[in-house]
gemmi code that builds the backbone of each chain (N, CA, C; Angstrom):
import gemmi

chains = {
    "A": [
        ("GLN", (0.890, -1.153, -0.049), (-0.018, 0.022, 0.035), (0.972, 1.302, 0.031)),
        ("LYS", (0.717, 2.050, -1.050), (1.576, 3.101, -1.205), (0.912, 4.343, -0.287)),
        ("GLU", (1.788, 4.945, 0.577), (1.200, 5.890, 1.454), (2.017, 7.204, 1.278)),
        ("VAL", (1.139, 8.277, 1.596), (1.921, 9.581, 1.808), (1.194, 10.120, 2.963)),
        ("GLU", (2.195, 10.457, 3.919), (1.647, 11.027, 5.225), (1.949, 12.524, 5.373)),
        ("GLN", (0.882, 13.124, 5.910), (1.186, 14.552, 6.374), (0.492, 14.786, 7.613)),
        ("ASN", (1.001, 15.810, 8.277), (0.291, 16.248, 9.580), (-0.833, 17.008, 9.214)),
        ("SER", (-2.053, 16.525, 9.699), (-3.219, 17.274, 9.227), (-3.498, 18.824, 9.668)),
        ("GLY", (-2.643, 19.084, 10.816), (-2.759, 20.454, 11.337), (-4.046, 20.488, 12.172)),
        ("PRO", (-4.503, 21.764, 12.325), (-4.027, 22.874, 11.528), (-2.747, 23.464, 12.138)),
        ("LEU", (-1.851, 23.934, 11.180), (-0.719, 24.556, 11.554), (-0.994, 26.105, 11.555)),
        ("SER", (-0.721, 26.788, 12.440), (-1.065, 28.197, 12.706), (0.349, 28.989, 12.778)),
        ("VAL", (0.483, 29.841, 11.859), (1.825, 30.857, 12.026), (1.331, 32.203, 11.840)),
        ("PRO", (2.080, 33.119, 12.524), (1.771, 34.547, 12.373), (2.180, 35.094, 10.933)),
        ("GLU", (1.604, 35.940, 10.519), (1.840, 36.708, 9.332), (3.395, 37.117, 9.305)),
        ("GLY", (4.013, 36.821, 8.228), (5.521, 37.245, 8.099), (6.390, 36.108, 8.455)),
        ("ALA", (5.899, 35.051, 9.133), (6.796, 33.977, 9.558), (6.981, 32.951, 8.513)),
        ("ILE", (7.814, 31.963, 8.806), (7.914, 30.905, 7.906), (7.156, 29.632, 8.245)),
        ("ALA", (6.370, 29.214, 7.269), (5.531, 27.973, 7.604), (6.337, 26.766, 6.989)),
        ("SER", (6.395, 25.731, 7.687), (7.053, 24.590, 7.340), (6.135, 23.378, 7.318)),
        ("LEU", (6.037, 22.735, 6.089), (5.060, 21.687, 5.948), (5.857, 20.437, 5.467)),
        ("ASN", (5.582, 19.315, 6.059), (6.340, 18.138, 5.867), (5.470, 16.988, 5.407)),
        ("CYS", (6.043, 16.124, 4.653), (5.542, 14.952, 4.078), (6.573, 13.803, 3.995)),
        ("THR", (6.006, 12.515, 4.313), (6.779, 11.334, 4.151), (6.035, 10.424, 3.174)),
        ("TYR", (6.766, 9.518, 2.526), (6.219, 8.603, 1.528), (6.713, 7.358, 1.727)),
        ("SER", (6.008, 6.319, 1.322), (6.360, 4.930, 1.604), (7.011, 4.203, 0.381)),
        ("ASP", (6.731, 4.754, -0.889), (7.268, 4.129, -2.073), (8.700, 4.550, -2.375)),
        ("ARG", (9.740, 3.861, -2.151), (11.044, 4.134, -2.208), (11.323, 4.433, -3.747)),
        ("GLY", (10.604, 3.945, -4.699), (10.842, 4.105, -6.081), (10.213, 5.394, -6.673)),
        ("SER", (9.497, 6.199, -5.904), (8.838, 7.358, -6.378), (9.905, 8.309, -6.906)),
        ("GLN", (9.516, 8.974, -8.050), (10.555, 9.762, -8.777), (10.309, 11.256, -8.738)),
        ("SER", (8.837, 11.546, -8.600), (8.391, 12.998, -8.786), (7.573, 13.307, -7.729)),
        ("PHE", (7.771, 14.651, -7.171), (7.090, 14.982, -6.060), (6.486, 16.385, -6.134)),
        ("PHE", (5.320, 16.571, -5.579), (4.626, 17.885, -6.044), (3.933, 18.390, -4.568)),
        ("TRP", (3.788, 19.745, -4.588), (2.985, 20.339, -3.566), (1.856, 21.068, -4.260)),
        ("TYR", (0.609, 20.869, -3.817), (-0.488, 21.445, -4.434), (-1.199, 22.355, -3.207)),
        ("ARG", (-1.755, 23.467, -3.584), (-2.563, 24.311, -2.664), (-3.971, 24.161, -2.974)),
        ("GLN", (-4.726, 23.960, -1.987), (-6.263, 23.827, -2.073), (-6.951, 24.728, -1.202)),
        ("TYR", (-7.675, 25.819, -1.637), (-8.422, 26.623, -0.973), (-9.773, 25.976, -0.570)),
        ("SER", (-10.288, 26.259, 0.412), (-11.795, 25.608, 0.656), (-12.730, 25.873, -0.434)),
        ("GLY", (-13.289, 24.772, -0.810), (-14.169, 24.681, -1.793), (-13.750, 24.775, -3.342)),
        ("LYS", (-12.415, 24.716, -3.364), (-11.859, 24.889, -4.706), (-11.017, 23.733, -5.029)),
        ("SER", (-10.590, 23.667, -6.238), (-9.730, 22.380, -6.676), (-8.215, 22.901, -6.357)),
        ("PRO", (-7.366, 21.711, -6.404), (-6.071, 21.860, -6.140), (-5.272, 22.670, -7.141)),
        ("GLU", (-4.380, 23.388, -6.736), (-3.462, 24.221, -7.629), (-1.971, 23.852, -7.411)),
        ("LEU", (-1.283, 23.511, -8.454), (0.087, 23.185, -8.372), (0.854, 24.372, -8.126)),
        ("ILE", (1.819, 24.202, -7.059), (2.537, 25.309, -6.658), (4.143, 24.935, -6.712)),
        ("MET", (4.601, 23.708, -6.599), (5.853, 23.317, -6.690), (5.993, 21.846, -7.113)),
        ("SER", (7.013, 21.566, -7.853), (7.413, 20.209, -8.234), (8.867, 20.116, -8.080)),
        ("ILE", (9.331, 18.799, -7.663), (10.752, 18.593, -7.268), (11.037, 17.123, -7.689)),
        ("TYR", (12.220, 17.001, -8.289), (12.602, 15.719, -8.759), (13.827, 15.207, -8.269)),
        ("SER", (14.725, 16.050, -7.873), (16.118, 15.540, -7.373), (16.240, 15.977, -5.961)),
        ("ASN", (17.237, 15.281, -5.124), (17.600, 15.641, -3.857), (17.959, 17.124, -3.688)),
        ("GLY", (17.594, 17.693, -2.579), (18.113, 19.108, -2.530), (16.906, 20.114, -2.280)),
        ("ASP", (17.304, 21.407, -2.555), (16.223, 22.369, -2.468), (15.741, 22.940, -3.890)),
        ("LYS", (14.575, 23.373, -3.987), (14.170, 24.199, -5.137), (13.383, 25.425, -4.644)),
        ("GLU", (13.752, 26.527, -5.117), (13.140, 27.783, -4.603), (12.407, 28.365, -5.870)),
        ("ASP", (11.191, 28.938, -5.542), (10.398, 29.612, -6.562), (9.532, 30.675, -5.720)),
        ("GLY", (10.115, 31.868, -5.806), (9.580, 33.029, -5.045), (9.554, 32.779, -3.378)),
        ("ARG", (8.519, 32.883, -2.849), (8.509, 32.579, -1.439), (8.401, 31.029, -1.050)),
        ("PHE", (8.396, 30.343, -1.921), (8.252, 28.852, -1.716), (9.540, 28.089, -1.946)),
        ("THR", (10.002, 27.085, -1.077), (11.018, 26.352, -1.162), (10.655, 24.787, -0.904)),
        ("ALA", (10.886, 24.010, -1.910), (10.632, 22.638, -1.729), (11.920, 21.905, -1.554)),
        ("GLN", (11.866, 21.048, -0.483), (13.178, 20.248, -0.037), (12.846, 18.782, -0.234)),
        ("LEU", (13.802, 17.889, -0.822), (13.573, 16.675, -1.030), (14.872, 15.858, -0.502)),
        ("ASN", (14.568, 14.746, 0.210), (15.525, 13.839, 0.694), (15.015, 12.423, 0.360)),
        ("LYS", (15.523, 11.776, -0.597), (14.993, 10.597, -1.050), (15.440, 9.515, -0.109)),
        ("ALA", (16.599, 9.614, 0.400), (17.007, 8.589, 1.344), (16.175, 8.438, 2.604)),
        ("SER", (15.612, 9.592, 3.020), (14.765, 9.576, 4.109), (13.305, 9.424, 3.713)),
        ("GLN", (13.040, 9.531, 2.474), (11.696, 9.552, 1.995), (10.791, 10.568, 2.572)),
        ("TYR", (11.442, 11.901, 2.378), (10.864, 13.138, 3.038), (10.973, 14.177, 2.113)),
        ("VAL", (9.857, 14.908, 2.020), (9.651, 16.094, 1.202), (9.076, 17.228, 1.967)),
        ("SER", (9.622, 18.411, 1.891), (8.937, 19.442, 2.726), (8.721, 20.733, 1.804)),
        ("LEU", (7.884, 21.632, 2.293), (7.652, 22.814, 1.632), (7.719, 24.010, 2.680)),
        ("LEU", (8.694, 24.975, 2.507), (8.752, 26.071, 3.304), (8.111, 27.349, 2.539)),
        ("ILE", (7.323, 28.031, 3.221), (6.705, 29.228, 2.795), (7.212, 30.357, 3.600)),
        ("ARG", (8.114, 31.245, 3.048), (8.632, 32.361, 3.648), (7.713, 33.613, 3.646)),
        ("ASP", (7.786, 34.551, 4.603), (6.975, 35.713, 4.784), (5.453, 35.213, 4.385)),
        ("SER", (5.056, 34.423, 5.166), (3.588, 33.904, 4.974), (2.592, 35.003, 5.227)),
        ("GLN", (1.559, 34.964, 4.228), (0.666, 35.916, 4.231), (-0.800, 35.196, 4.518)),
        ("PRO", (-1.809, 36.133, 4.955), (-3.186, 35.470, 5.182), (-3.694, 34.673, 3.876)),
        ("SER", (-3.282, 35.160, 2.813), (-3.706, 34.602, 1.522), (-3.192, 33.129, 1.304)),
        ("ASP", (-2.005, 32.841, 2.146), (-1.569, 31.523, 2.019), (-2.426, 30.411, 2.798)),
        ("SER", (-3.378, 31.005, 3.583), (-4.196, 30.036, 4.313), (-4.936, 29.087, 3.555)),
        ("ALA", (-4.620, 27.831, 3.579), (-5.234, 26.913, 2.625), (-4.837, 25.507, 3.229)),
        ("THR", (-5.230, 24.441, 2.527), (-4.846, 23.115, 2.638), (-3.764, 22.781, 1.679)),
        ("TYR", (-2.582, 22.337, 2.187), (-1.445, 22.078, 1.252), (-1.396, 20.437, 1.072)),
        ("LEU", (-1.410, 20.017, -0.142), (-1.357, 18.575, -0.362), (0.065, 18.107, -1.081)),
        ("CYS", (0.392, 17.118, -0.403), (1.696, 16.518, -0.876), (1.219, 15.441, -1.843)),
        ("ALA", (1.966, 15.335, -3.060), (1.687, 14.166, -3.967), (3.045, 13.645, -4.552)),
        ("VAL", (2.879, 12.354, -4.807), (4.043, 11.645, -5.108), (3.600, 10.713, -6.276)),
        ("THR", (4.557, 10.544, -7.302), (4.173, 9.657, -8.383), (4.421, 8.232, -8.010)),
        ("ASP", (3.456, 7.283, -8.612), (3.957, 5.861, -8.276), (4.934, 5.496, -9.170)),
        ("SER", (5.704, 4.412, -8.693), (6.955, 4.051, -9.398), (6.726, 3.003, -10.425)),
        ("GLY", (5.466, 2.611, -10.704), (5.168, 1.533, -11.571), (5.366, 2.097, -12.989)),
        ("ALA", (5.974, 1.193, -13.890), (6.356, 1.532, -15.261), (5.132, 1.970, -15.994)),
        ("GLY", (5.262, 3.141, -16.578), (4.166, 3.761, -17.304), (2.941, 4.356, -16.460)),
        ("SER", (3.239, 4.379, -15.121), (2.018, 4.848, -14.387), (2.247, 6.304, -14.123)),
        ("TYR", (1.243, 7.047, -14.258), (1.398, 8.482, -14.024), (0.434, 8.982, -12.866)),
        ("GLN", (-0.073, 8.067, -12.213), (-0.968, 8.417, -11.127), (-0.130, 9.147, -9.956)),
        ("LEU", (-0.852, 9.913, -9.365), (-0.316, 10.548, -8.062), (-0.913, 9.971, -6.913)),
        ("THR", (-0.180, 9.762, -5.900), (-0.668, 9.385, -4.646), (-0.802, 10.745, -3.734)),
        ("PHE", (-1.774, 11.108, -3.182), (-1.855, 12.291, -2.439), (-1.926, 12.038, -0.940)),
        ("GLY", (-1.334, 12.924, -0.207), (-1.387, 12.928, 1.160), (-2.883, 13.555, 1.572)),
        ("LYS", (-3.304, 13.449, 2.820), (-4.556, 13.983, 3.209), (-4.442, 15.541, 3.354)),
        ("GLY", (-3.336, 16.037, 3.353), (-3.274, 17.523, 3.474), (-2.962, 18.092, 4.840)),
        ("THR", (-2.271, 19.257, 4.812), (-2.011, 19.997, 5.961), (-2.647, 21.363, 5.879)),
        ("LYS", (-3.605, 21.626, 6.830), (-4.330, 22.820, 6.923), (-3.510, 23.947, 7.492)),
        ("LEU", (-3.162, 25.033, 6.761), (-2.340, 26.107, 7.188), (-3.196, 27.415, 7.463)),
        ("SER", (-2.991, 27.841, 8.494), (-3.826, 29.167, 8.931), (-2.683, 30.222, 9.260)),
        ("VAL", (-2.720, 31.292, 8.557), (-1.681, 32.481, 8.671), (-2.514, 33.421, 9.493)),
        ("ILE", (-2.093, 33.789, 10.653), (-2.790, 34.721, 11.554), (-2.161, 36.117, 11.258)),
        ("PRO", (-3.306, 37.167, 10.902), (-2.710, 38.468, 10.714), (-2.134, 39.169, 11.965)),
    ],
    "B": [
        ("GLY", (-0.057, 29.081, -19.055), (-0.258, 27.754, -19.665), (-0.861, 26.743, -18.821)),
        ("ALA", (-1.077, 25.605, -19.282), (-1.563, 24.429, -18.622), (-2.952, 24.673, -17.913)),
        ("VAL", (-3.884, 25.169, -18.716), (-5.210, 25.502, -17.982), (-6.138, 24.452, -18.477)),
        ("VAL", (-6.933, 23.943, -17.570), (-7.966, 23.008, -17.666), (-9.305, 23.710, -17.268)),
        ("SER", (-10.314, 23.415, -18.051), (-11.623, 23.910, -17.652), (-12.502, 22.671, -17.369)),
        ("GLN", (-13.664, 22.892, -16.694), (-14.659, 21.945, -16.507), (-16.055, 22.754, -16.647)),
        ("HIS", (-16.883, 21.856, -17.150), (-18.319, 22.347, -17.318), (-19.189, 21.315, -17.115)),
        ("PRO", (-20.300, 21.555, -16.266), (-20.507, 22.835, -15.646), (-19.831, 22.894, -14.337)),
        ("SER", (-19.868, 24.111, -13.636), (-19.230, 24.201, -12.426), (-20.005, 23.656, -11.319)),
        ("TRP", (-21.395, 23.678, -11.537), (-22.179, 23.077, -10.546), (-23.531, 22.722, -11.249)),
        ("VAL", (-24.207, 21.624, -10.794), (-25.206, 21.033, -11.320), (-26.146, 20.494, -10.229)),
        ("ILE", (-27.418, 20.654, -10.320), (-28.355, 19.883, -9.418), (-29.218, 18.995, -10.380)),
        ("CYS", (-29.526, 17.834, -10.017), (-30.344, 16.897, -10.676), (-31.091, 16.067, -9.905)),
        ("LYS", (-32.192, 15.584, -10.311), (-33.099, 14.743, -9.692), (-32.506, 13.165, -9.629)),
        ("SER", (-32.851, 12.581, -8.502), (-32.364, 11.183, -8.408), (-32.893, 10.287, -9.593)),
        ("GLY", (-32.043, 9.532, -10.247), (-32.429, 8.757, -11.269), (-31.971, 9.220, -12.631)),
        ("THR", (-31.641, 10.450, -12.645), (-31.130, 11.090, -13.991), (-29.633, 11.024, -14.165)),
        ("SER", (-29.311, 11.247, -15.509), (-27.786, 11.222, -15.638), (-27.277, 12.472, -15.881)),
        ("VAL", (-25.976, 12.763, -15.459), (-25.338, 14.095, -15.655), (-23.996, 13.780, -16.406)),
        ("LYS", (-23.605, 14.881, -17.239), (-22.425, 14.594, -18.011), (-21.619, 15.950, -17.636)),
        ("ILE", (-20.352, 15.642, -17.272), (-19.312, 16.572, -16.815), (-18.237, 16.651, -17.928)),
        ("GLU", (-17.919, 17.825, -18.476), (-16.884, 17.915, -19.434), (-15.579, 18.498, -18.756)),
        ("CYS", (-14.361, 17.984, -19.281), (-13.079, 18.465, -18.853), (-12.272, 18.713, -20.152)),
        ("ARG", (-11.846, 19.923, -20.292), (-11.020, 20.304, -21.458), (-9.704, 20.850, -21.049)),
        ("SER", (-8.644, 20.430, -21.734), (-7.447, 21.076, -21.652), (-7.383, 22.236, -22.701)),
        ("LEU", (-7.076, 23.472, -22.244), (-7.337, 24.560, -23.211), (-6.183, 24.931, -24.042)),
        ("ASP", (-4.956, 24.772, -23.577), (-3.752, 25.184, -24.165), (-2.571, 24.100, -24.254)),
        ("PHE", (-3.103, 22.793, -24.181), (-2.081, 21.820, -24.226), (-2.919, 20.535, -24.579)),
        ("GLN", (-2.175, 19.531, -25.080), (-2.724, 18.379, -25.411), (-2.527, 17.248, -24.137)),
        ("ALA", (-3.641, 16.770, -23.642), (-3.502, 16.019, -22.439), (-3.552, 14.535, -22.945)),
        ("THR", (-2.493, 13.821, -22.763), (-2.410, 12.494, -23.005), (-3.202, 11.720, -22.085)),
        ("THR", (-3.178, 11.961, -20.904), (-3.916, 11.397, -19.684), (-4.700, 12.344, -19.017)),
        ("MET", (-6.000, 11.911, -18.674), (-6.822, 12.750, -17.728), (-7.233, 11.814, -16.663)),
        ("PHE", (-7.394, 12.421, -15.570), (-7.849, 11.732, -14.329), (-9.054, 12.395, -13.807)),
        ("TRP", (-9.838, 11.548, -13.225), (-11.064, 11.896, -12.619), (-11.057, 11.629, -11.050)),
        ("TYR", (-11.366, 12.628, -10.230), (-11.266, 12.492, -8.850), (-12.738, 12.931, -8.322)),
        ("ARG", (-12.965, 12.511, -7.005), (-14.123, 12.971, -6.302), (-13.468, 13.358, -5.004)),
        ("GLN", (-14.283, 14.309, -4.455), (-13.851, 14.869, -2.990), (-15.071, 15.083, -2.362)),
        ("PHE", (-15.313, 14.373, -1.035), (-16.388, 14.733, -0.104), (-15.795, 15.805, 0.767)),
        ("PRO", (-16.758, 16.494, 1.366), (-16.473, 17.595, 2.259), (-15.416, 17.071, 3.315)),
        ("LYS", (-14.395, 17.980, 3.488), (-13.345, 17.715, 4.603), (-12.691, 16.417, 4.357)),
        ("GLN", (-12.712, 15.797, 3.237), (-11.873, 14.676, 2.906), (-10.990, 14.907, 1.876)),
        ("SER", (-10.065, 13.981, 1.571), (-8.995, 14.004, 0.663), (-9.617, 13.648, -0.703)),
        ("LEU", (-8.807, 13.924, -1.709), (-9.075, 13.502, -3.105), (-9.070, 12.181, -3.272)),
        ("MET", (-10.161, 11.580, -4.033), (-10.044, 10.143, -4.302), (-10.100, 9.910, -5.755)),
        ("LEU", (-9.098, 9.249, -6.235), (-9.000, 9.007, -7.625), (-10.077, 7.988, -8.056)),
        ("MET", (-10.784, 8.412, -9.070), (-11.801, 7.288, -9.599), (-11.418, 6.609, -10.874)),
        ("ALA", (-10.728, 7.277, -11.670), (-10.272, 6.600, -12.874), (-9.310, 7.476, -13.610)),
        ("THR", (-8.606, 6.709, -14.528), (-7.500, 7.329, -15.367), (-8.019, 7.023, -16.816)),
        ("SER", (-7.877, 8.073, -17.593), (-8.219, 7.808, -19.127), (-7.318, 8.173, -20.087)),
        ("ASN", (-6.933, 7.521, -20.964), (-5.962, 7.988, -22.153), (-6.729, 8.008, -23.359)),
        ("GLU", (-6.378, 8.955, -24.086), (-6.914, 9.350, -25.242), (-7.153, 8.081, -26.114)),
        ("GLY", (-8.392, 7.745, -26.578), (-8.570, 6.777, -27.495), (-8.669, 5.241, -26.797)),
        ("SER", (-8.497, 5.212, -25.526), (-8.513, 3.995, -24.836), (-9.712, 3.930, -23.682)),
        ("LYS", (-9.853, 2.851, -23.353), (-10.862, 2.684, -22.123), (-10.321, 3.165, -20.960)),
        ("ALA", (-11.145, 3.711, -20.076), (-10.695, 4.269, -18.752), (-10.287, 3.056, -17.934)),
        ("THR", (-9.433, 3.335, -17.085), (-8.985, 2.327, -15.994), (-9.484, 2.854, -14.660)),
        ("TYR", (-10.561, 1.976, -14.072), (-11.189, 2.524, -12.937), (-10.436, 1.961, -11.669)),
        ("GLU", (-10.539, 2.725, -10.650), (-9.912, 2.305, -9.363), (-10.986, 1.295, -8.690)),
        ("GLN", (-10.443, 0.517, -7.766), (-11.195, -0.534, -7.098), (-12.222, 0.258, -6.267)),
        ("GLY", (-13.427, -0.393, -6.615), (-14.721, 0.086, -5.758), (-15.382, 1.189, -6.549)),
        ("VAL", (-15.049, 1.482, -7.753), (-15.624, 2.645, -8.513), (-16.482, 1.842, -9.528)),
        ("GLU", (-17.709, 2.041, -9.702), (-18.477, 1.271, -10.642), (-18.420, 1.843, -12.094)),
        ("LYS", (-17.734, 1.136, -12.916), (-17.622, 1.766, -14.295), (-18.946, 1.790, -15.122)),
        ("ASP", (-19.847, 1.049, -14.754), (-21.261, 1.215, -15.562), (-21.962, 2.357, -14.860)),
        ("LYS", (-21.570, 2.916, -13.838), (-22.283, 4.137, -13.280), (-21.534, 5.341, -13.649)),
        ("PHE", (-20.192, 5.286, -13.647), (-19.372, 6.531, -14.025), (-18.696, 6.181, -15.274)),
        ("LEU", (-19.362, 6.661, -16.388), (-19.081, 6.467, -17.732), (-17.881, 7.582, -18.081)),
        ("ILE", (-16.805, 7.056, -18.521), (-15.729, 8.118, -18.888), (-15.369, 7.845, -20.387)),
        ("ASN", (-15.438, 9.019, -21.134), (-14.945, 8.945, -22.492), (-13.917, 9.921, -22.831)),
        ("HIS", (-12.693, 9.439, -23.270), (-11.637, 10.433, -23.654), (-11.578, 10.499, -25.154)),
        ("ALA", (-12.358, 11.369, -25.932), (-12.482, 11.192, -27.249), (-11.351, 11.912, -28.014)),
        ("SER", (-10.780, 12.876, -27.331), (-9.650, 13.577, -28.055), (-8.586, 13.947, -27.078)),
        ("LEU", (-7.707, 14.626, -27.557), (-6.474, 14.975, -26.676), (-6.834, 16.124, -25.798)),
        ("THR", (-7.889, 16.801, -25.925), (-8.312, 17.783, -25.277), (-9.632, 17.778, -24.500)),
        ("LEU", (-10.275, 16.643, -24.577), (-11.638, 16.520, -24.095), (-11.838, 15.164, -23.391)),
        ("SER", (-12.230, 15.103, -22.190), (-12.715, 13.920, -21.473), (-14.089, 14.286, -20.814)),
        ("THR", (-14.939, 13.298, -20.832), (-16.305, 13.426, -20.210), (-16.507, 12.295, -19.162)),
        ("LEU", (-17.115, 12.819, -18.163), (-17.554, 11.902, -16.976), (-19.057, 11.979, -16.982)),
        ("THR", (-19.821, 10.818, -17.256), (-21.254, 10.805, -17.152), (-21.537, 9.826, -15.835)),
        ("VAL", (-22.309, 10.596, -15.026), (-22.940, 9.881, -13.818), (-24.208, 9.412, -14.146)),
        ("THR", (-24.443, 8.153, -14.368), (-25.765, 7.581, -14.704), (-26.483, 7.145, -13.524)),
        ("SER", (-27.755, 7.276, -13.655), (-28.825, 6.959, -12.612), (-28.304, 7.586, -11.323)),
        ("ALA", (-28.159, 8.767, -11.207), (-27.545, 9.436, -10.072), (-28.409, 9.182, -8.774)),
        ("HIS", (-27.839, 9.122, -7.685), (-28.515, 9.118, -6.329), (-27.852, 10.035, -5.435)),
        ("PRO", (-28.613, 10.293, -4.332), (-28.048, 11.421, -3.474), (-26.686, 11.139, -3.039)),
        ("GLU", (-26.333, 9.932, -2.733), (-24.884, 9.646, -2.290), (-24.015, 9.901, -3.329)),
        ("ASP", (-24.251, 10.252, -4.526), (-23.298, 10.658, -5.486), (-22.961, 12.044, -5.527)),
        ("SER", (-23.776, 12.755, -4.723), (-23.451, 14.137, -4.500), (-21.993, 14.381, -4.026)),
        ("SER", (-21.275, 15.249, -4.730), (-19.870, 15.428, -4.355), (-19.306, 16.455, -5.286)),
        ("PHE", (-18.043, 16.636, -4.997), (-17.344, 17.691, -5.806), (-16.430, 16.792, -6.757)),
        ("TYR", (-16.575, 16.842, -7.937), (-16.079, 16.047, -9.013), (-14.846, 16.935, -9.741)),
        ("ILE", (-13.632, 16.373, -9.727), (-12.465, 17.315, -10.312), (-11.727, 16.484, -11.319)),
        ("CYS", (-11.440, 17.017, -12.383), (-10.742, 16.372, -13.370), (-9.288, 16.929, -13.393)),
        ("SER", (-8.253, 16.186, -13.905), (-6.900, 16.679, -13.995), (-6.369, 16.267, -15.316)),
        ("ALA", (-5.343, 16.787, -15.799), (-4.871, 16.583, -17.048), (-3.225, 16.435, -17.038)),
        ("ARG", (-2.688, 15.671, -17.731), (-1.304, 15.534, -17.687), (-0.745, 15.775, -19.214)),
        ("VAL", (0.357, 16.456, -19.340), (1.016, 16.720, -20.611), (1.937, 15.612, -20.835)),
        ("ALA", (1.940, 15.109, -22.187), (2.819, 14.042, -22.526), (4.279, 14.189, -22.103)),
        ("GLY", (4.807, 13.408, -21.529), (6.223, 13.416, -21.082), (6.481, 13.973, -19.672)),
        ("LYS", (5.565, 14.383, -19.068), (5.544, 15.044, -17.787), (4.671, 14.452, -16.802)),
        ("TYR", (5.011, 14.662, -15.528), (4.224, 13.963, -14.483), (3.232, 14.971, -13.771)),
        ("GLU", (3.381, 16.261, -13.882), (2.595, 17.153, -13.220), (1.099, 16.994, -13.856)),
        ("GLN", (0.206, 16.979, -12.889), (-1.309, 17.051, -13.211), (-1.801, 18.462, -13.002)),
        ("TYR", (-2.542, 19.053, -13.856), (-3.156, 20.241, -13.742), (-4.643, 20.119, -13.670)),
        ("PHE", (-5.157, 20.637, -12.566), (-6.659, 20.441, -12.210), (-7.602, 21.443, -12.663)),
        ("GLY", (-8.690, 20.955, -13.137), (-9.831, 21.788, -13.458), (-10.301, 22.375, -12.258)),
        ("PRO", (-11.347, 23.326, -12.441), (-11.995, 24.055, -11.245), (-12.987, 23.272, -10.398)),
        ("GLY", (-13.347, 22.015, -11.055), (-14.153, 21.099, -10.316), (-15.849, 21.388, -10.760)),
        ("THR", (-16.561, 20.412, -10.392), (-17.921, 20.506, -10.734), (-18.583, 19.998, -9.413)),
        ("ARG", (-19.508, 20.773, -8.904), (-20.201, 20.394, -7.589), (-21.352, 19.738, -8.055)),
        ("LEU", (-21.644, 18.650, -7.696), (-22.927, 17.830, -8.087), (-23.867, 17.611, -6.837)),
        ("THR", (-25.021, 17.992, -7.109), (-26.059, 17.765, -5.887), (-27.068, 17.055, -6.525)),
        ("VAL", (-27.562, 15.819, -6.005), (-28.600, 15.063, -6.391), (-29.701, 15.025, -5.480)),
        ("THR", (-30.852, 15.449, -5.856), (-31.946, 15.708, -4.980), (-32.957, 14.513, -5.026)),
    ],
}
model = gemmi.Model(1)
for chain_id, residues in chains.items():
    chain = gemmi.Chain(chain_id)
    for i, (resn, *xyz) in enumerate(residues, 1):
        res = gemmi.Residue()
        res.name, res.seqid = resn, gemmi.SeqId(i, " ")
        for name, pos in zip(("N", "CA", "C"), xyz):
            atom = gemmi.Atom()
            atom.name, atom.element = name, gemmi.Element(name[0])
            atom.pos, atom.b_iso = gemmi.Position(*pos), 0.0
            res.add_atom(atom)
        chain.add_residue(res)
    model.add_chain(chain)
structure = gemmi.Structure()
structure.add_model(model)
structure.setup_entities()
């Protein structure tokens, strides 16, 4: 059973602080990792993708991947109230030709003004 | 780029009727499209994967005769909920994948209410 685990939260941070979201996955063969943001009542929006170990930065977002530890994280710098949402970690299946994503249940982030 | 649309955005239908939901990739060709369902305060649940010109692959527990999926072209997939019942009321979301890439881009979703 392929699993993606996230702390459900809620994670509360003050405005301007760094929000740190974590995710672990069970399928050691997974190659691609994604973070989606989902506002209440809306569909998920892709915000970051990462494929190799290390850090990847895009604006206020930094994704970190450690395949040996089967761990991926998302840092949000200078958090804004508009960042308040549920963040979904998603991991590709390692099966040949499979493009399905396994999603975690999401971490709810609340940025307090 | 990578915009996916869905139509309708919301629909109310009577029990026993059928509803068709369209999913279109507007600025790219989608080799694969996925259909998800999400109940309130729950995670996404993958229903099926469809490749253009092929039969859809359904996840365990999803009735393929009830949820008919047609991926007729590289930009259009449809989901038809047949003989809908109130327990089918949910948020249905499609996503699409560009050939050669793993990222999935989601449509805005369709909220179905069966009365």
